[in-house]
MARTORMAR-179129 format. One line per field, with one value per residue (C-alpha): residue number from 1; residue in three letters; y, z, x. Coordinates in steps of 0.02 Angstrom, whole numbers, plus 50000, padded with zeros to 5 digits. Example, Ala and Ser with C-alpha at 12.3 -4.5 7.8 and 13.67 -1.06 7.14 Angstrom:
MARTORMAR-179129
resi <- [1, 2]
resn <- [ALA, SER]
c2 <- [49775, 49947]
c3 <- [50390, 50357]
c1 <- [50615, 50684]
END
This chain:
MARTORMAR-179129
resi <- [1, 2, 3, 4, 5, 6, 7, 8, 9, 10, 11, 12, 13, 14, 15, 16, 17, 18, 19, 20, 21, 22, 23, 24, 25, 26, 27, 28, 29, 30, 31, 32, 33, 34, 35, 36, 37, 38, 39, 40, 41, 42, 43, 44, 45, 46, 47, 48, 49, 50, 51, 52, 53, 54, 55, 56, 57, 58, 59, 60, 61, 62, 63, 64, 65, 66, 67, 68, 69, 70, 71, 72, 73, 74, 75, 76, 77, 78, 79, 80, 81, 82, 83, 84, 85, 86, 87, 88, 89, 90, 91, 92, 93, 94, 95, 96, 97, 98, 99, 100, 101, 102, 103, 104, 105, 106, 107, 108, 109, 110, 111, 112, 113, 114, 115, 116, 117, 118, 119, 120, 121, 122, 123, 124, 125, 126, 127, 128, 129, 130, 131, 132, 133, 134, 135, 136, 137, 138, 139, 140, 141, 142, 143, 144, 145, 146, 147, 148, 149, 150, 151, 152, 153, 154, 155, 156, 157, 158, 159, 160, 161, 162, 163, 164, 165, 166, 167, 168, 169, 170, 171, 172, 173, 174, 175, 176, 177, 178, 179, 180, 181, 182, 183, 184, 185, 186, 187, 188, 189, 190, 191, 192, 193, 194, 195, 196, 197, 198, 199, 200, 201, 202, 203, 204, 205, 206, 207, 208, 209, 210, 211, 212, 213, 214, 215, 216, 217, 218, 219, 220, 221, 222, 223, 224, 225, 226, 227, 228, 229, 230, 231, 232, 233, 234, 235, 236, 237, 238, 239, 240, 241, 242, 243, 244, 245, 246, 247, 248, 249, 250, 251, 252, 253, 254, 255, 256, 257, 258, 259, 260]
resn <- [MET, LYS, ASN, PHE, GLN, ARG, VAL, SER, LEU, VAL, ALA, GLY, LEU, ALA, THR, VAL, VAL, LEU, ALA, GLY, CYS, THR, GLN, VAL, PRO, GLN, VAL, ALA, GLY, LYS, PRO, GLY, GLN, THR, PRO, THR, VAL, ASN, VAL, ALA, ALA, SER, GLY, ALA, ALA, PHE, PRO, GLN, ILE, LYS, ASP, ARG, ARG, PRO, ALA, PRO, LYS, ILE, ALA, VAL, SER, ILE, ASP, LYS, ALA, GLU, THR, ASP, ALA, ALA, ASN, GLY, GLY, SER, LYS, ARG, ASP, LEU, GLY, LEU, VAL, TYR, TYR, SER, THR, GLY, GLY, PHE, ALA, ALA, ALA, GLN, LYS, ALA, LEU, GLU, ASP, ALA, VAL, VAL, GLN, LYS, ASP, SER, ASP, GLY, LEU, ALA, TRP, LEU, PHE, LEU, GLY, TYR, ALA, ALA, MET, GLY, ASN, GLY, ASP, VAL, ASP, ARG, ALA, VAL, GLU, ALA, LEU, THR, ARG, ALA, GLY, ASP, ALA, LYS, ASP, LEU, THR, SER, GLU, GLN, ARG, ALA, ALA, ALA, LEU, ALA, GLU, LEU, GLY, THR, VAL, HIS, TYR, GLN, GLY, LEU, ASN, GLU, ASP, LYS, GLN, ALA, LYS, ASP, ALA, PHE, THR, LYS, ALA, VAL, GLU, LEU, ASN, PRO, LYS, GLU, GLY, THR, ALA, ALA, LEU, ALA, LEU, GLY, THR, MET, LEU, ALA, GLU, ALA, LYS, ASP, SER, ALA, GLY, ALA, LYS, ARG, CYS, PHE, THR, LEU, ALA, ALA, ALA, GLY, LEU, LYS, LYS, GLY, ALA, ASP, ARG, ALA, SER, VAL, TYR, ALA, CYS, ILE, GLY, ARG, LEU, GLU, GLU, GLU, ASN, GLY, ASN, LYS, VAL, ALA, ALA, ARG, ALA, GLN, TYR, ALA, LEU, ALA, LEU, LYS, ASP, ASP, PRO, ASP, ASN, ALA, TRP, ALA, LYS, THR, ARG, PHE, ALA, GLN, LEU, LYS]
c2 <- [49399, 49215, 49130, 49019, 48851, 48719, 48611, 48656, 48549, 48523, 48446, 48318, 48252, 48156, 48040, 48048, 48031, 47989, 47870, 47917, 48021, 48158, 48272, 48348, 48517, 48648, 48791, 48968, 49029, 49102, 49262, 49224, 49048, 49000, 48932, 48811, 48799, 48940, 48926, 49057, 49024, 49111, 49036, 49211, 49274, 49238, 49333, 49259, 49321, 49466, 49342, 49226, 49367, 49515, 49687, 49772, 49888, 50067, 50185, 50300, 50301, 50278, 50463, 50514, 50393, 50459, 50640, 50604, 50511, 50652, 50775, 50677, 50557, 50370, 50277, 50116, 50157, 50196, 50031, 49935, 50018, 49974, 49797, 49769, 49807, 49689, 49829, 49738, 49842, 50004, 49926, 49867, 50039, 50125, 49999, 50016, 50201, 50153, 50051, 50194, 50308, 50191, 50044, 49963, 49954, 49767, 49782, 49875, 49740, 49605, 49677, 49727, 49541, 49496, 49633, 49573, 49398, 49464, 49564, 49413, 49489, 49335, 49402, 49554, 49445, 49338, 49490, 49574, 49417, 49374, 49546, 49524, 49354, 49436, 49596, 49633, 49741, 49600, 49467, 49286, 49250, 49385, 49326, 49146, 49201, 49289, 49131, 49023, 49132, 49138, 48949, 48957, 49073, 48964, 48806, 48868, 49013, 48963, 48772, 48781, 48636, 48655, 48840, 48807, 48670, 48779, 48922, 48810, 48730, 48899, 48957, 48808, 48828, 49010, 48973, 48792, 48853, 48920, 48798, 48842, 48804, 48648, 48576, 48615, 48541, 48387, 48361, 48375, 48248, 48132, 48144, 48093, 47942, 48013, 47960, 48006, 48180, 48204, 48152, 48273, 48417, 48372, 48369, 48545, 48598, 48534, 48639, 48793, 48789, 48842, 48720, 48676, 48571, 48607, 48550, 48400, 48346, 48360, 48244, 48125, 48127, 48085, 47945, 47876, 47877, 47790, 47655, 47631, 47597, 47474, 47587, 47564, 47633, 47791, 47805, 47794, 47929, 48045, 48010, 48053, 48221, 48248, 48216, 48339, 48473, 48417, 48283, 48273, 48222, 48071, 47982, 48002, 47950, 47791, 47738, 47779, 47663, 47525, 47527, 47449]
c3 <- [51528, 51558, 51630, 51522, 51610, 51476, 51434, 51264, 51110, 51102, 51275, 51211, 51086, 51224, 51253, 51086, 50962, 51044, 51176, 51311, 51217, 51332, 51193, 51126, 51041, 51175, 51205, 51150, 51222, 51176, 51079, 50906, 50910, 50816, 50949, 50910, 50993, 51111, 51297, 51430, 51554, 51692, 51654, 51632, 51462, 51311, 51358, 51219, 51079, 51037, 51004, 50902, 50806, 50808, 50759, 50604, 50652, 50684, 50671, 50811, 50999, 51120, 51165, 50982, 50948, 51099, 51047, 50868, 50926, 51047, 50902, 50789, 50717, 50700, 50847, 50760, 50763, 50948, 50979, 50882, 50980, 51144, 51084, 51034, 51213, 51289, 51353, 51302, 51400, 51330, 51157, 51164, 51214, 51074, 50945, 51002, 50961, 50795, 50735, 50785, 50686, 50536, 50548, 50389, 50452, 50446, 50525, 50673, 50696, 50683, 50817, 50923, 50927, 50974, 51106, 51180, 51189, 51282, 51395, 51433, 51352, 51258, 51205, 51121, 51048, 50962, 50892, 50829, 50756, 50668, 50587, 50539, 50465, 50344, 50312, 50128, 50154, 50237, 50147, 50150, 50269, 50390, 50382, 50410, 50561, 50630, 50607, 50686, 50842, 50838, 50846, 50993, 51089, 51053, 51108, 51249, 51315, 51285, 51275, 51107, 51004, 50851, 50830, 50858, 50727, 50603, 50628, 50613, 50456, 50374, 50421, 50337, 50183, 50168, 50200, 50205, 50283, 50437, 50550, 50711, 50638, 50546, 50704, 50807, 50677, 50661, 50848, 50850, 50708, 50801, 50953, 50840, 50779, 50603, 50570, 50385, 50420, 50564, 50457, 50319, 50442, 50530, 50360, 50327, 50501, 50468, 50310, 50400, 50560, 50578, 50614, 50798, 50937, 50887, 50709, 50768, 50875, 50725, 50626, 50774, 50772, 50587, 50622, 50755, 50635, 50502, 50629, 50670, 50486, 50478, 50373, 50468, 50331, 50316, 50505, 50522, 50389, 50490, 50648, 50555, 50507, 50688, 50747, 50620, 50698, 50877, 50918, 51094, 51041, 51154, 51057, 50888, 50959, 51037, 50890, 50760, 50849, 50869, 50689, 50604]
c1 <- [48070, 48108, 48260, 48370, 48373, 48364, 48513, 48585, 48563, 48750, 48754, 48629, 48755, 48843, 48697, 48610, 48752, 48916, 48852, 48974, 49102, 49166, 49230, 49070, 49051, 49062, 48943, 48977, 49136, 49301, 49331, 49395, 49322, 49166, 49048, 48910, 48742, 48713, 48687, 48708, 48846, 48750, 48580, 48509, 48567, 48677, 48836, 48943, 48831, 48949, 49090, 48982, 48899, 49020, 48961, 49030, 49171, 49121, 49269, 49214, 49239, 49097, 49106, 49096, 48953, 48858, 48885, 48831, 48675, 48629, 48640, 48524, 48653, 48646, 48570, 48617, 48802, 48789, 48703, 48835, 48975, 48892, 48859, 49040, 49094, 48966, 48855, 48697, 48570, 48638, 48650, 48471, 48408, 48505, 48450, 48269, 48289, 48370, 48221, 48107, 48221, 48208, 48088, 48156, 48336, 48370, 48543, 48471, 48339, 48471, 48583, 48435, 48394, 48572, 48580, 48415, 48488, 48639, 48525, 48414, 48259, 48199, 48031, 48107, 48245, 48113, 48024, 48183, 48263, 48100, 48102, 48284, 48250, 48129, 48228, 48250, 48405, 48505, 48605, 48550, 48695, 48637, 48457, 48513, 48614, 48460, 48357, 48492, 48491, 48301, 48303, 48422, 48307, 48155, 48246, 48356, 48254, 48074, 48076, 47986, 48052, 47941, 47977, 48163, 48167, 48074, 48196, 48350, 48278, 48246, 48421, 48502, 48393, 48447, 48630, 48690, 48853, 48764, 48855, 48766, 48596, 48654, 48731, 48577, 48460, 48569, 48563, 48374, 48363, 48481, 48368, 48224, 48326, 48337, 48516, 48514, 48448, 48569, 48717, 48664, 48655, 48817, 48902, 48837, 48894, 49069, 49076, 49013, 49115, 49296, 49435, 49443, 49369, 49189, 49212, 49314, 49168, 49052, 49166, 49165, 48975, 48973, 49096, 48982, 48835, 48939, 48983, 48800, 48770, 48914, 49026, 49189, 49302, 49198, 49190, 49378, 49398, 49285, 49383, 49543, 49467, 49418, 49594, 49665, 49557, 49582, 49712, 49640, 49465, 49444, 49307, 49392, 49560, 49489, 49382, 49514, 49635, 49506, 49442, 49591]
END
């Protein structure tokens, strides 16, 4: 198991794209909010994964799920119940049993990967999310989500840029509305000075993320790129979109006022 110490891709937007803007997309956070690129608050795990990737609702209590599992019932359901409460270690153990119970269970592999992320077990997270990314019984959206989080683990947990970029790229190809992957890939392209590629990915991220501060920051990034290309009218339009999502976005507010 390795510690998560690397700065997130999102944090890099401040220097790479916005050149001093203080209102950049924030790391995974609040329940009910769609977070962007994933970084552990503690430096040891991904505790916000359950909010970013919530489990399907299981209409049983923990006690009932435990009783059912002990009597030969679904280990997957037990794991999902544990996961939904943030009990990542217990969820990982139950979901390990679930994939033994049924090796072809894509949903079990998917949430095993997420639980392993929450539990700080990056090596198992990579294995499980890789399996989920190839699972034939999952939707393209679920597989793309698995690949997006796989990219996060490679980048944030293992410092493996190539593997991260490959995973983010595959996620976006599977589901162009996978906002987390599109934002991460756009940031990596911006770091590589590929403005056109970054703009394309940020545009996809804006379409895939929910209204709020994260999406506002993406619009602000697109505005910055438009400015770099001399497109002041287009830049101002992007800043206007940013301010609709977040009137307090400092960069968008300043540049919108200045580009008259």
